[in-house]
C-alpha atoms as one frame of an Amber mdcrd trajectory, in Angstrom:
protein
  70.358 190.595 159.590  71.014 192.554 156.405  71.090 196.291 156.921  67.983
 197.035 154.872  68.507 200.808 154.823  71.971 200.566 153.319  71.810 201.949
 149.771  74.477 199.535 148.552  72.395 196.550 149.683  69.033 197.791 148.407
  67.533 196.409 145.231  66.534 199.093 142.757  62.846 198.136 142.902  62.648
 197.900 146.686  60.463 200.559 148.321  61.031 200.616 152.070  58.161 201.312
 154.458  58.709 202.323 158.071  56.425 203.718 160.758  57.098 205.716 163.890
  56.487 204.552 167.430  56.245 207.153 170.198  57.357 205.758 173.580  54.995
 206.192 176.539  55.243 208.754 179.327  55.359 206.033 181.983  57.394 202.919
 182.737  54.931 200.240 181.572  56.165 198.766 178.258  52.761 197.378 177.294
  51.849 200.323 174.968  55.080 199.749 173.028  54.122 196.181 172.192  50.511
 197.166 171.483  51.557 199.942 169.091  54.042 197.660 167.360  51.338 195.021
 166.839  49.482 197.435 164.550  52.566 197.654 162.345  53.392 193.965 162.086
  53.349 192.704 158.512  52.942 196.172 157.031  56.331 197.811 157.595  59.983
 196.850 157.219  60.997 198.449 160.510  59.680 200.614 163.330  61.331 203.927
 164.138  61.471 204.694 167.876  61.368 208.427 168.578  63.608 210.044 171.187
  61.667 212.416 173.475  59.543 213.539 170.530  58.537 217.236 170.525  60.749
 217.789 173.581  58.548 215.658 175.836  60.281 213.260 178.256  59.389 209.655
 177.450  60.693 206.121 177.967  64.187 205.552 176.583  64.132 204.502 172.905
  66.919 202.022 173.657  64.675 200.235 176.148  61.831 200.332 173.638  64.120
 198.734 171.048  64.723 195.860 173.446  61.005 195.107 173.694  60.489 195.462
 169.934  63.191 192.898 169.251  61.572 190.550 171.765  58.477 190.435 169.546
  60.417 190.111 166.292  60.237 193.696 165.025  63.252 195.511 163.596  63.781
 198.857 165.390  65.380 202.045 164.138  66.450 204.122 167.140  66.630 207.893
 167.180  69.434 209.712 168.963  68.852 213.417 169.476  71.585 215.957 170.144
  69.420 218.139 172.340  69.482 215.817 175.352  72.936 214.181 175.420  76.627
 214.966 175.416  79.141 212.761 173.635  79.585 210.467 176.643  75.878 209.767
 176.902  75.662 209.188 173.162  78.491 206.640 173.260  76.756 204.799 176.107
  73.617 204.610 173.991  75.517 203.409 170.929  77.261 200.660 172.889  73.950
 199.549 174.403  72.231 199.532 171.014  75.052 197.505 169.495  74.745 195.010
 172.365  71.028 194.670 171.623  71.733 194.012 167.960  70.068 197.213 166.710
  71.186 197.743 163.121  69.815 201.195 162.259  69.963 204.552 164.059  68.788
 208.030 163.170  70.736 211.098 164.279  68.816 214.335 164.645  69.010 217.634
 166.467  65.654 217.390 168.223  62.910 219.986 168.513  63.729 222.986 170.753
  63.040 222.433 174.450  60.721 225.454 174.483  58.094 223.591 172.409  57.765
 220.797 174.964  56.776 220.154 178.562  60.093 221.365 180.021  60.717 224.736
 178.309  63.426 225.659 180.833  65.427 222.469 180.253  69.062 223.064 179.318
  69.760 221.970 175.749  73.045 220.113 175.315  74.069 220.136 171.633  77.587
 219.031 172.560  78.123 217.968 168.937  76.731 219.138 165.642  74.903 216.638
 163.435  77.754 216.406 160.939  80.283 215.820 163.714  78.253 213.032 165.270
  77.692 211.349 161.906  81.471 211.358 161.390  82.126 209.955 164.861  79.517
 207.224 164.415  80.925 206.332 161.001  84.304 205.730 162.644  82.562 203.859
 165.486  81.082 201.480 162.894  83.776 201.198 160.231  86.872 201.324 162.447
  85.436 200.051 165.726  86.616 203.136 167.607  85.054 205.124 170.397  85.083
 208.876 169.978  88.415 209.256 171.808  90.048 206.666 169.526  89.793 203.690
 171.885  89.529 200.515 169.787  86.735 198.080 170.626  87.202 194.320 170.424
  84.674 194.053 167.590  83.086 196.521 165.184  79.291 196.937 165.449  77.036
 196.640 162.407  74.852 199.701 161.925  73.614 202.134 159.323  73.352 205.858
 159.991  70.270 207.915 159.230  69.579 211.637 159.423  66.583 213.919 159.012
  66.243 216.814 156.562  63.899 219.793 156.619  62.429 220.979 153.316  61.406
 224.503 154.326  63.021 227.630 155.685  66.021 227.892 153.345  66.714 227.938
 149.606  66.659 224.436 148.086  70.352 224.679 147.142  71.350 225.362 150.750
  69.218 222.463 151.968  70.848 220.064 149.514  74.283 221.427 150.446  73.527
 220.297 153.987  72.303 216.892 152.839  75.409 216.387 150.718  77.623 217.251
 153.690  75.863 214.596 155.774  76.340 212.042 153.011  80.034 212.928 152.801
  80.280 212.544 156.588  78.915 208.983 156.396  75.099 208.993 156.457  73.472
 205.954 154.788  69.837 207.050 154.701  67.822 210.220 155.163  64.215 210.982
 155.974  62.554 214.246 155.086  60.536 216.273 157.533  56.792 215.686 157.190
  55.704 216.119 153.573  52.390 217.519 152.386  53.666 219.847 149.656  54.626
 217.508 146.828  55.794 220.355 144.582  58.335 221.340 147.221  59.451 217.725
 147.602  59.828 217.479 143.830  62.051 220.579 143.710  64.172 219.253 146.572
  64.584 215.880 144.874  65.431 217.488 141.532  68.398 219.232 143.133  69.390
 216.026 144.947  69.365 214.100 141.651  71.525 216.742 139.968  74.221 215.883
 142.514  73.595 212.147 142.199  72.756 211.948 145.900  69.870 209.540 145.262
  72.483 206.997 144.178  74.646 207.512 147.254  72.000 207.411 149.979  68.530
 205.982 150.587  66.015 208.832 150.600  62.680 208.387 152.388  59.799 210.857
 152.573  57.923 211.233 155.857  54.155 211.601 155.897  51.651 212.207 158.674
  48.019 211.034 158.526  45.674 213.850 159.571  42.568 212.880 161.542  40.415
 215.842 160.555  40.492 219.565 159.794  41.168 220.498 163.438  44.275 218.289
 163.396  45.877 220.700 160.897  46.265 223.416 163.541  48.136 221.035 165.838
  50.303 219.736 162.996  51.358 223.255 162.019  52.825 223.737 165.507  55.499
 221.176 164.599  58.532 223.116 163.328  59.302 222.750 159.614  55.851 221.767
 158.296  54.018 223.330 155.365  50.466 222.186 154.504  49.116 223.280 151.095
  45.577 224.535 150.531  44.430 221.400 148.686  44.933 219.331 151.844  43.100
 221.888 153.993  40.229 222.132 151.523  39.733 218.376 151.277  39.515 218.030
 155.052  37.347 221.121 155.484  34.712 220.200 152.913  34.417 216.431 153.371
  32.032 214.374 155.447  34.233 211.317 155.006  35.717 210.417 158.406  38.528
 208.580 156.623  39.538 211.502 154.407  42.828 211.955 156.263  43.730 208.331
 155.527  42.789 208.813 151.875  44.959 211.950 151.658  47.921 210.123 153.208
  47.484 207.249 150.748  47.229 209.618 147.797  50.412 211.388 148.889  52.274
 208.080 149.187  51.170 207.020 145.700  52.550 210.259 144.275  55.751 209.963
 146.290  56.383 206.558 144.718  56.457 208.232 141.305  59.247 210.656 142.268
  62.571 209.425 140.913  65.150 208.763 143.605  62.844 208.275 146.583  63.264
 204.751 147.895  60.818 204.656 150.764  58.219 206.298 152.948  58.122 206.856
 156.694  54.647 207.088 158.277  54.412 209.197 161.437  51.040 208.902 163.222
  51.737 211.785 165.614  48.794 212.342 167.931  47.234 208.918 167.386  46.372
 206.742 164.442  48.739 203.820 164.913  45.850 201.456 164.196  45.461 203.015
 160.726  48.945 202.121 159.474  47.792 198.901 157.828  44.929 200.681 156.068
  47.258 203.390 154.761  49.793 200.865 153.487  47.093 198.785 151.815  45.343
 201.751 150.180  48.721 202.989 148.934  49.345 199.668 147.187  52.468 199.012
 149.225  51.534 195.860 151.124  52.595 193.564 148.281  56.071 195.098 148.302
  56.752 195.020 152.028  58.969 192.277 153.379  58.024 191.185 156.894  61.050
 191.440 159.216  62.310 188.052 160.356  61.957 187.195 164.016  65.092 187.832
 166.040
């Protein structure tokens, strides 16, 4: 299958849509298939989170297996918090064997925010180092110690970028370093502040990064005003007053969906952004189709071919 998140293969008018799947906290794979069924026909691929918010869950590699069984293209996260370089290579080899074509490398939320605050964090490699190793794994068919495999795997490499906490220039410096190391696509942290996203993208365009990498903005549908408090506990999120005010003053139970759709419409107008990633954290998987439709994206989405 074509690597749809590879910038060199993307058509200029293609706007990629992905959605996140959070693996269950038990061994039964049924919720994986049920969640994925909500996404079918609305997204290009499904991103499988890796112990999201530092909570132990079913392996994303195993989840990818079940997604491929039902004809859905998975993107698998690999976090640096939980694995050393040996464990990461085992995962990469397993993913390649399954035919997974897209991975996302990220640091992972601190263990202290999750259910095991005393867990030892690994961070054997930095993000840039792992991107470089995986680039060689893909392009040269080499394991991290230089061992040559019989055949090179086909994969694209994704990363995640925060938009808050540092000056925009420093944030784009980091993004550029990841691109230089071999990243093919990037997703932002959850976006509510479109002015901030616009400033970040302006700096990215100045360096021509939007032509070197596929840039996707992540959005999170909010259920109601009370959901804001929970969302703000996720590191790296900023929610502007206009979002809070709309949820606080409305009687419309679907206002969160309308806000998410409005944000996506505006994101599509920002030069250089080639896709959106919908993260229904805390529930709302069944609303993905409604969000995509209200955003006017359903006509653009290509349904992944069955494997």
